[in-house]
N, C-alpha and C positions, 0 to 999 in steps of 0.2 A: 551962726554967732554957735559959739565954743565955750565950754562951762563944766569945770570939773567938780567934784565931788567925792564924799564918803557916805555908803549908804548908814544910815541911821536908823531906819524902819521903814521896814517893808508894809504900806499899807491895805493894801488890795492888789490879786493878783487873780487871774483870768486865767486858767492853765487851757482852756482851749483855744485860745486865740494871741497869747503870750502877753496881753497888755497888762502894765503893771502902775501902778502908783509909787511912789517911792518919794518916804519923807528922806533930805542930802543935807548934808552938814558940807557947806560952800568951803571948798579947798584953798580959798583965798581969804577969804571974810571968815570966816565960823560962823556966819550966818545959815539959819537953814531956811529952805527953799523944795519944792514939790517938782518932782520928776513926772513924767507922765509917758508911755508911750510903748509901745512893743518889744521888751526887754525882758519879759520871761522872770522865773525867779531869780532875784541875787539874794548875796548874803552879807550879812549886817558885815563892816569893816571894808569891803572891799572898792577900790578906789574906782570911779567910771569916769572918763574921758567923753563928752557928750557932743554929740553936733545937734543942733534942731532952733527953737525959736520961742519966742515967751507970748503965752496965749491967753485969753482971759478963763478962769476958772466958772465953770460953768453953775455953781450953783452962786456967783459973781463976789465972792470972797477972794481977792488978789486975782493972783497971776502963776501959772503953772509954767515952767517947762518941757514945754513939747519935743521929747528925742527923737531924731529921724536916723541918728548912726553914734554905735558909741563903740568903747574899749573898754574892756574889765582888766584893771590891773590889781595888782599886789596890793594894800594898803601898806604907807610911807610913811603913816603916824601914828605914834605908841595906842592913841585911842582906838586908831582902825584898825591896828593888831590884835587888839585887847578883843572887839566887836568880832572880829571876825573868829577867833578863836571859841567864843562863848556861843557863836549863831546856828551853832547846832549841825552844822558840817563835817564835824570829827566829834563822833561817840565817844563819849566817857570823860571826856576835858569839859570841865565845872567852871564855876567865874570864879572859885580860888586858884584852881592850877592856872587857868588863863593870865590872874592876876600875875600870879608869883613867877611865870617864863617871861611876863613881858619887865616886870620892876626888874629881873635877873639878868636877864639880857638885850633888854632894850631894841633898839630897832634889827637887830641880829638874830630876831626870836625864829622867824620865819624860814631865814635861811640856813640856820643852825638846826629845826625841825628834820629839813630838809635831806643834808647834809648827813645829820648823826641823831633818827630819834630817838636813839638812846639817855639822851641830856631827860627825858621825861623821867627816868629813873632816880635824877637829884632833887625831883622836888619832893618833897616831904607828904609822905600820906600816900605817896604811889605805888603801890603794889605790883604784882606779878599782875595776875587779874589785869587791874587798868590797863598797865602798861602795855599787854598785848591785845584788848582793847584799842584802845588811842592809835595804835602802831597800825594795823590792821585798817582801821577805819582812814586815819589818814593818808595811808598808801593807796586804800582803793580808791579816797577822794581824789586823789594827785591825779592817779591813772585818769578817772572818770572825769576831771575837769579839761585836763590833755584831752581827750575827745569831744568832749561835747567842744570845746574850744573847738577843733579841727573841724569839726561837724556845719558849725555854725557859721564860723569864719572863710574857712574853704569853700564848703559844699553850698552855704547860707539855707540851709535850713532854719527850721523855727524849733524855741527850745521842744515844744510840744514832739515834733518830730523826729531830732534827736534824740530825746529820751526814748520814744517808741522803739528806733533803731538800736541803741545802745541794750534796750531791753529784751529783743530779739533773739540776741547771740552774747551776752553780756563777755564773754571772753575772748571772741574772734570777731565781732562786729565789724570794726575796721577793715580786717582780713577778707571778711566777704564782701562787703563793699567795696573793695578796687578788684578782686578776681571774678566774684561773681553778682555783680550787682543788682540783674534782676529778678533774680534768684529771691534775693532779698526785699523786692518790691513788692512779687506776688505773695508774699507771706505779710504781708504790709499793706494792701494795698487800700485798704479801709480805712488807712492813716494818712498816709500819702498823697499827693497830688504828682501822678503821672508826669504831668509835661512839665514840669518843677525838679522832679526827680531825672528826668531823662536827660535836661539842660543840663544837670548839674553832673552828671554825669559823662557826659561829650565833653564838657567839660574839661575833666581831670582823664581824657586823650584813647574815652571808649574811641573803636570803632562806630561811624554813624552805620556803614553797611553788614555790621556784624548780623552775622542770620539769626541769635538769638535776643538782639534788638531789634529786630523786624517783625519776631514773632509776636513780641511783648507789646508792639503798637498794633499789630493786630488784634490781640487779645484785649486791649486800651481799649480801639472802637467797637469792640463788641461791648464791654461794661460800660460803655458812652450811651450805647442805646438802649442797655438795662437798664439805666439809670434813668428811660422816660418810659420805663417800663415794658420795654419787648420785653421777650424773651429771644429774639432772633431777628435779623436783619437780612434783607437783600446782599448776594454776593457781591453785586458790584458798587454800592451804597460804601460794603466794608473795603474794598479793595482800592473805588478810589481814595476814600476819607483817608485812608494809611499811606498814598500816594501821594498825596498832598501835606501830611505831615510829613514824610519822610523827607520826600522831594530828591528819590534816586531814582536808577530807572527802572523801569517796571520789571520787568523780563526779575529783578533779584524779588521783587515783591512777592508777583504771581507763582515764583519757585518755593517762597517759607508759604506760601498759603496753601500751595496742593501738598507739599510735605506734612501739614497739618491735618489736613483733613486726609491723607493716608495711614499717617499716626493714629485717626480716630482721636485730634486732640479736637478737632470741630468736626462737625457734622453740613455736609449738603444734601439739602430737598428741592423736591419740586412741588409744589403744592397748588392751590390755590390760586394763593398771594404769592407767587413765581418761584423765582429761582432764590433759595435762600439758603443760609447759614448761622450754624446753630453752636452753641457751648455744647462740650462735651456733658459738661455739668446739666443745663437747661434740659437738653434731648433728654438724658437719662431720668430727668426728673417727670417731667411731663409724662414720660413713658407709665415711669415706676406707678404713676398715680391713675393713670387709665388701668394700668394692671389691677392693682389691691386692689380698686374699686368693682373689677368683675367677679377680684374674689370674695369680696364682702356680698354682690349681690349672687352669687351662685352657693353659699356655702349656707346649709341651714343656720337658723336660728338655735342657740344653746336651750333659749327657754320661749316657751311659747305664751302670747298675748292672747288673752280674751279680752273683747271689747264689747262692754254691758251699755247697748243702746237707750236704756232705761234710766242712765245714771242722772239724777237731778243737773250735775251743772251743764250737762250737755244743753238742758233744754234754754241757757244763758247764750249760747250761740247762735250766729250767722249760720246759714248757709254754706256759704264757702269755709269760714272756721273750720264747722262738723266735718266738710267733706275732708277738710287738710287734718284734722285731730286723727283721722284713721286711718293715715299714711305708716307709721310704724306698724301698723297691725297688718298690713298687707301686705309692706317692702321694708327688706332691710336697710333701703338705700332711699333716702327719698329727700325731696326739696321743697320749702315752705319759703315762699316770698308774697311780699305787699309792700306799698307805699304806706305813708304816715297815715293813724287813725284808722288804716283795716282789722287791728285786733290780734298783731303778731304776740303781742305783749299777756294777752288775756290769754291766749291758745297755749301757748307756750308755758304760762302757768298753772294751765289746768291740765296740760299732758303730762307735764312731770309729777302732778299729783296722781294721775291715774296707773302712772308707770310705776311708781314709787311702794301705789298699795298692792303690787301683786309683785311686791319682794325683787324686782330686777335692781342690779346694782347701776345707776345712772347718773354718768357726769355730766356737767356743763361747765362749756369752754368757750374763750372769746379770744380773739388775738390780744387786748391791750388790758391794761389793769382796771382802766375807766371802764371797759364796756362791763369785765367781768362784775364791778362794785356796781355798775346799778338792774345787771343780770340779779345779782342778789337781793338787791333793793325790791326789785319788781315781783319775784317769786317767794322770795322769804324762805328761800334756799339756798345754800352753797352755789359757790359758780368760782371760779379762778381761770387764771391765764393758761394759753396750752404752753406755755414754757413752765410755768407751776405746774400743769398738773405731771407733764413728763418726766419732771425731775431733774434741775438741772447739774450738773458737773462742774468739775474745774475747765473742762474744755468747752469753749463754747459751743461747739456744733454734735458735743454728744448730753446725750441722756439716760436716766438711769432706765427707762422703757423706752423698749424697743421691738425690731424683730424678732431678737431674741428673747428678751422682758419684756412682751405683753402687759398691757395694762389688764387691771384683773374684773372688767365690767360689763354689761349686758347692752349701754345702751350709751354711747356717746351725741349729745347734744352742742352743736356748736351756733353760736346768733353772732349777728352782725358779718355774715360769714363772708360781707363783699370788701371784708378788710382782711383778707387773707390770701398770701402770696404764695404764687407756685412751692418754695423751697418749706416753708413751716407747714403749707397742705399735705406735702410728703409725707415732713417728718411726723404727723399727725395721724396718718395714715398706717407708716409704720409703726407707731404705737399700738393697733388697734388687735385683738383675737379676730381669728375671720368671721368667729360666730355673733360678735357684735352688732347692732343696732349703730347707723350714722344716719341721725336727724340733721340738716342745715337750713337753718334760718334765716333772711336778712330781705335786704331792699337790695334789686340788681340795679337799681339807677340811680346807686348812692356812686360816690369818687369810687374808685377800686383803691388797689392795695398801693402803699408807696413805694413796694421793694415790687422787684419784676411779676407780670402776670395778674390772668384776669380770671380767676379759678372759676369765680360764683357766675360770669358771665359767660363761659365758656362751657360749664357744668350744662347748665339751661339749655344753652344754643342747641347740644350735642344731640338734643333729644334722646338719650339715652339712658336717663334717668326719669323714675315721674317725679313730675311736678307739680304742685297744690299753690294757687294762686291765690290770695285774699284779694276780695276784689269790690266788695262792701265798705262802705265808711262809716264809722263807731260816732264820729264828733259831728254829723250834720245836726245841726241846730235847728229846735222844736217851732224856733219863734218866724224864721223865713225860710226851712228844708236847706240851708245853704252848709256846705262846710267852711269852717273857719277859714279869714282869709289866706292866713300864709299856706295853707293845703292849697286853694284856688291857685296861687301865685304861685308855687309850687309845681302844681302841676299843667300849668299851662308853660313854665320854663321847659320841661320836657317835651312838650311839642312846640316847641320853638318862637314861642311867644312872651312878653313880657305884658302882662293884663293891666292896663289903664284904671287901676281898682283907686278909690277915695282912701286917705289916712283913718283908720280907726282905732281903736282902742287894743287891735291887733296888729296893726301893720302901718308901717310907717316908711315911706319915700322921701327921704333926702336930696333931690336932684343938683349937681355941683358942677362947677365946670372946669375949678382948677384942685388938685390935691390940697393946696393951702387953705381954698375954701372950704374941704373937705375936713381936712384937721381940724378946723376951727367949728363947725357945726357939731363933729365930734366930741371937741371936750364940751359943747354947750348941753349935749345931750348926757353924757356924763357926769357932768358936775348937776344935770337938773334931777337926773335919775337915783343919785349922792345923796340930795336936798331932800329927794323922799322916801328915802329911808330903804332903798333897794343895796341891798348888800352885794359886795364882790361878787362873792358865791353865788346869788340869783344873777348877773350880767357877765355877759361875753365878748368880747371883741374877735372878729377874724377877720385876717388877712391873708394874701392871697403869698405874701413873700417873708424871708426876714430881714431885706436890707431896703431901703430907700426911703423915701420921706415918710409912706404910710408904711413902712414895714414893722414886722413883731418889735424889732428892737425898738425902734426910734417911739411907736404906740406905747410901748410899753414905760417908757419915761414918761413921754408926755402925762398918761393915763396916771402915774404915780406922783407926777407933780399936781398934779387936781387932785388926788386924795390925799397926798403928805406933800403938802406946799412947802414943810420945813425939813423933807425928809431929805435923805441921804444918799447916795449912786449905786449904792451896793444892797444888796439885800437888807430888812432890816426888820422889827418886829410888826407882824400887821400885814406885811406883806403879804400877795397872793401869789405861790409861786408853783412849778411844775418838775415834776423830774425828769432828766433827760435819757437817763440811761437802767436799765434794766439792774437791780440791787437785791440780790436773793437773799444776801444777809439781812437788810432790812425788811423783805417780803415786800417789795414797792417795784413796781414797773415805769418804763419808759411809757411818758404823757400823764401819769398821776399827777393831779392838782390839789393844793392844800394851802395853808393858811400859817406864817412863824406864830407862834404863842408866845416863843418865849427869847431872848437873848442870851449868853451867858457874858458876864461883865467881862472888859481887857479882851474880847476874844479874837483880838488880830494878832494878840502875843503870846495865843495857845498854840501848842504843838498840833501836828498834823493827827493826832491821833485821840486828841484831846474834843470833846464834846463844845459844841459851840452853838448851837441852838435847837430849840424842839419844834417842830410842826403838826399840825394836825393833817393828816392824810388821809380820807377814806374811812373817816371819823375814828381813826387811830394816830394816837401820838407816837410820833418819830424821834429819837435824839438825833443827833446830824453832827459826826466830828467833821474838824477843820478840815481834813479830804474830802469829806463825801458831800461839801458845799456846792464843790465844782461843778457836779450834779444836778446844780440846781439853777435855775433862770425865772425869773420873772414872770408870771401869768396873765396880766391886766389883759394884754392881747396873745392869742397863738392863730397856730396858723390851719388851715381850713381841715387840712389829715388830723390834724389832732381834735378836731370837733367827733370825729366820729365814737362813737357808742354813748355818745351822751347827752343832755337835754339842760339847756338853763329856760329858766323864766321870760328870762329876754337876752335873744342873739342880737348881736351886732354886727353887721356887716360891710367891710371899708371895700372900696373897692377903688385901685389908686389906677390912674390914667395910664400907667405904660404894664409889665410883666404880662400881656395880653395870653402869651403861650401857657399860662400856669393857672388859667383858668377856664370852663366850658360851663354848658349846661348845668353838666351835670356836679361839679363843684359846686355852683349855684344852689341847685337846687338840694343836696345835702346842709348844705349851710343854715337853709329856710326855715329846712324839717328839723332843726334843733330847738325851735322856741316852744316853749308849752303855754308859753302867756301873751308874747309878741313881738313881732319880729324888725328889724329896721335896718331899711339899706339905703346907704351912702354912695355917688359915684355921680360919674358923668352917663346920664341917658346912652347918648350915641354907644359908647364905650359898653353900657352892660347887654345895649342888643346884638351885639357882635358877639359877647359872651356866647348870649342865650341860643346865638344859632350853630355854637361850633359846640363838636360833639368828640372831640382831639381826646378826652381821655375811654372812650369806649373804640376807643380806633387803635389800640395796643395790638401788636404783631407775636401772637403767640401758634402752638402747636397743640396744644391741648385737646382741643376738640377733634382734630385730625386722630390722634391717640386714643382718642374714646371711640371714635369710628373701628378702627384696625381691632380694639378687642372686643365692642359692643354691641349690640344690634341697635341698630334705630329704632324708637316705640312708639316716638310718639303719643305719651301718655301725659298729657294735658290737663288738668282740672282746674275748672274756673267757677 
């Protein structure tokens, strides 16, 4: 079905996936209709020729036109020309100037501006400064639109991908894309899909057997395994994966792989895990981590600690806690680990108080804003994210504090250590003075970091650092001598068993056969808890994936419908939201969760830098501009990794029938241990039993343990 119209109003735009909701003025009937689809930003007044179909509005109010393909044309009506000039595309053209131009030059307005921009000087009130501003903006916009059109139409890049390419090299992006495309990809690898990018480049005449392309495919295969958490992979898997993708002669690929090893762009090693390939970045990072820990352990501390065994606060500690609290007094680098209820929080609070009383400068850090916030709440002392502690700069991988300008501290305490990946831990160690103490605290059985590496697991397994295990559970009930049901279930899962325990006031298991039944029971539970007065801040739904019928996106829509049955599809007043990127200007971190407390009137018409809503995030009120809200998402349901560092009164875990590879016993253990009062588990019992048997996330391929053995002696110093 074909349809043409003029962009009247952009009602919604998701800059991450290009999804747009536009109010259109029909080119034939002049009636209004709503077009939806992946169209990216569109400017008022542009004419769109669209191919698609009519679909029901998900809110049940009429129909939308779902766009499958579209072409952008200059407006061919006077109103369209006026709207385009006023759209903000051309800086300096006010509605008054636009009206004068359209009234004077009618249908020739745009062509005349393109041919002779000096006609602006004929507009009453347009001085030299205004003219220069409009001229430069108009010419830049014209070039930008041409490049954008080519990227989107010829190369089939999305708007966000095209924008990233243009921003990476504003003056010569198209020239680089033509002459050295893979260098451009390396610059933007976190924003571009390699397969789609490569396909587009080959489609524009680049040789399939070009050595640069072959090397980039080999790098891509290594990046793919790092996406699964590995810092390296077997030689044969990398080679065979590249061969399968390239479908060219084997000797060509082997030649480039050997060339990359000779150039030390890749490292090959023989370890217990076999014949392995590692990128120069991870090889250098794991080696540097081991060496910096060695230096920390060998260099004497600048300030000595005196342990007062008669301190009254120590009398409240259990034996394993008392043993662990002595760690920084005996060792410059130490690890404290234990499961839920073993007293990590109490120990941390006491330890910080004791060290501060001895006039030590202590900094407490965590991987995420959520974990740092909880650290502040439970200790009553300041705690920040690692990025905030190191002092972010305009360059994403550079910090104020580093090996040249280290932190002015005596002790660094890292909480939720299992969340730290290889590269961020290396960066933290670089910022530490060699005289400082390092205390690492966490639960080694939780899921490892999202990014590559298994730092906490490897450090403990290396047996080169003193490890203090908290073994006594402090939550045992007096009435029956048992631990809380969720902790018993979680500990059983670690041993590979799903305990058959009855539902009680701490635990409920809802066995289901299909995803549809799971969704139905979940809706019933959320509605029931809401009626009981449980707030969204007190409950949290967890799921392993973003997509699918029980993914984050779908569940957020469903749960929002339960709570705001007459609400809108986008973020609005009262919504539970999550920040998706670090924003140091607003001082909020990726993963921070909050609630929208107010929304400004007519925010859809606001400019990008205008404030549109206020949200309460971590006890602070944050004012978001229109451009900032694209970094927010609904947070009624979140992924498992986003759960780390937080606790909720009611933890609700959803197990889909599929996505088995995203879940294992450590994932499930982590989520169950997020609850303070009660945990709820939904899903097919057979699927859950398979998950409980899986150890996938703790089978990451790394070389940190082996690097630790190169630099440090095995001490086997374990305290329980």
